[in-house]
N, C-alpha and C positions, 0 to 999 in steps of 0.2 A: 713312826706310829704304827699301832698292830693298826687293820685294817675292822671296822663296823661289820658284824657280823648280823646277817637276816638270814633265819630261823622259821621258814612253817608249822604251824600246828597239827597233828593231825587230833582231835577228837576223837575216842572210838567207843561209839556206843552198839553193842548186841553184833559186832562184825563191823560196822559204818561208821565213818566220819560225819561226823553229828555238828552242828555249830545253833549258838541260841543266845541268849540279852539278861546279862548275870543269872548265869546257870542258869536258865529256865528255859521253859518251850522251844525244848532243840528239835533243829528238822535238819536228817538225813542229807548228805550233800553230794556221797559220793564212797565209792570201794577206796582205802588208806596205799592198799602196797598202788594201785593205778594210780592215786594221785600221787605216790610219793616219790615214784618215777619221772610221774610231769614234772616236779619244783624240783625235786635232782635234773633233769633236764634243761631248766630255765636257767640253775644258776644260785638256785640254795645253797648256802651257806654250811647249815645243816637240819636235820630236818628232828622232828620233839613229838613222840608219838604218846598219849595219855590214855588210859583204860580209865576212860571218866567216873565210871560206875562200880571197877572193881570194889574201892575201898569203902566204901556203904556197904555195900553186898557183903563185906568181908570175903573176898575171894581171893585169888588168885592174878597175874594179868595172865593177858592169851596170849603167851607164848609161840601159840602157831600164828601168826600172825606177827610178832614180833620178827618169827624166823622167814615170814613171807615179803613183808620191807625190804630187812637187810639182805637178801637173796636183788634186790633191784637200784639200788644206792651205791654210791662206793664217794661217799661223802658225811663225818660224822653223825652218828644217829640216839638220841635222848630218850628215851623209856623208863613212863611211870604212870603209878593207879595197882594198888594192892603190893607193893612193895613191905614188908613189914621185917624182914630177918638177912643176916646177910646170905642167904642160902639163896633165897628173893632173890638177891642182888646177884648172886654168884651165876644163875640157871638164869636172868633179864641178857647179862654179858656174853655168855653161852650161846644165846639166842642169837647172838650177831651184833647186840646193842652196843655201840663206845661207852655210852652212860647210861647209868641211875640218877633216876630223877626222884627223889624221896618229898615226901609233904607231910600226909595226918599219920605216915608210921614213925617221923621221925619225933613230931610233936607226943604220942605214947610213947614215942621209947629212942630221945635223945641219940643213947648207946649207940643208938646205929646207922649214924655217921661217922664216930671214932671208928667202931668196929669195917666198916665199909672201906674206909679212907685209909687203914691200915692192909685192908684183907688186897684192896683193889690201888688204893692210890688215890687220895686230892681229889686226880687229875679227872676220875670217874663219877664223882661225887656230886650230884645236883640239890641242891634244896631249895623245892621248889613253895613258896607263900603263898596262900589266896590270905589274901589280905583286904578289909572293909576298910572304911570310916567312922573312927569313933568319936564324938567330944576327945577332946586335951583333955586329961586329971594323970595326978600319980600312978592312974593300973597303966592309959593306953599318953606314956608323954610323946610318940610316932605319931599321935591324933589316930593308928590305926589300929586295928586287931587281928590276931591272928584266928583264920576261920578252915576247918579239913573237911574231911567227907563231902566232898564236890560243893561248899559250900556251904551244907545245909549245920552242922555244928560246931560253936563258938567256942574259943580255947580260953578266955581270961590273958591272953598272951600279946604283948605289947609287938607288933611288927620292927622296934628296931632293935629293942633287945634282946629277941630273937634270930635274926640276923648274926647279930655280934654274936650270939651264943654258938650255933653252927658253923660261921667262921672259926671262933676258938676251938671244936669237936674236929674239922677238920675237913668243912667238904671245900669243892673247890673253884664253885660257882656260884652264886643267888640269883634267883628267876623271881621275880616279886611283879607278881599277878593282882591284880587290881578286880574284883567282884565290880565294884561300883564301876568303874570301864569296861568292864567285859560284853564284847558285843554293842557296843555303843557309836561305836565309828568319831565320836568326840574325843580320841587323843588320849593316851597312858595320862595315869598318874603320876607329874612332874616330882612332884615338892614330897611322895613317900620314894619315887624312884635317889631324884638327886641326895635326900638324906642318907638313903641306904648304901649309895655310891660314897661320898664321901667319909661314909661312916667305915668302911670296910676294906681290907685292900686284897681281895678276889673279885674277878669279874662277874657283872650285875646284869640279868636279862632282864628287858621292861616289856612284861604284860597285859595286853587287854588294854583294846580301846583303840584299834589303830583302823582307821580310815582315809586317811588319803597321803602323799607321799609328805607333807608337812609335817603329819605327825614323830614319822620315826626317824623326822630331824632334829623335831623339836626332844623327842627322845634320845637321841645319842649328844645333841650338847645342851641346852635346860637340863635334863633328865640325870645325863650324864653315863646312859646307860654303855656298854659294850658292845649290846646285843640288840636284838626288838623282835620280840616273835609277831608275825603276822596270820590271820586266822578271815576272815569275813574280808577281808581288800584286796586277797588272793581267791579266794573258794571261788567267788563269783566272778571273776575275770575283768574286775572295775581295773585291780592295777598290775600287771603282770611282772615278776623281780628284774626282769632286768630293766623295766621303765622305771622303778624304783629305786636301784641302783646308779642307774642313767641322770637324777633329779636327786638326789645327793652326793655322789661326785661334781654337780652341775653348783651342787650346796656345800662346796669345799671337804667329802664326808671322805674320807680316804674306802672304798670297798674292794673287793674282787672282783674282776674280769666276770659278766656272766658271760654265757656260750654265744651271744648276740652282739653281747658288747663287741669283742675278742674279731667276732668277722666285719664288722662296722668298719674297725679299725686299720686292718687290713687292704 
């Protein structure tokens, strides 16, 4: 059985990690380089860095921050925000990322998924989806719409259909970020996460809503996710990563050891 992954998310705005609720009322919570190093030392399985205003501001990602983070950590590192061309993807990978997360740019130009997969391999391409609840209809049979530009622009695309299209184009992984649950700390959107996880053959990451260890357990079990994004739950020191991993392991979920867990076992 593959170990489930815990992935701290660094949403970066103007060079600082920031956190809001449903993509609104963001407050700064720290320095991305220092926080990435801290989570790496705690036993995070990966780190994801999102330049959250790059797409809306129609600019490229902050490569200098990507380089600085990459120098400090030695685990997989995914970056996203403002990636619109294969050259943008190449620049992020050359700056030290192992994976690139494409979102708004992929909706506007789906060919970038296939082009990126051909150039760098599907394992490098994460299709990140911001999804928002809608009444179930012919237009939105999954009950979720894909929204881009940091939650500002509806697309008219059904979330499940877009996930299947992204897989067919060559994405190696899908990140399902619920706008409705984001920052609310009431748990992931298990319904859409499970629907997509059951409907594709590539790993799915649950994102948006973790507020306590039980929510990660539900994401991995009821939601069928292969990995879980965490932000508020770890940014404010409520549940350190070793504590989350101990809880998951106690409830039968396979996770990699965190350094603190290794020390206590010896």
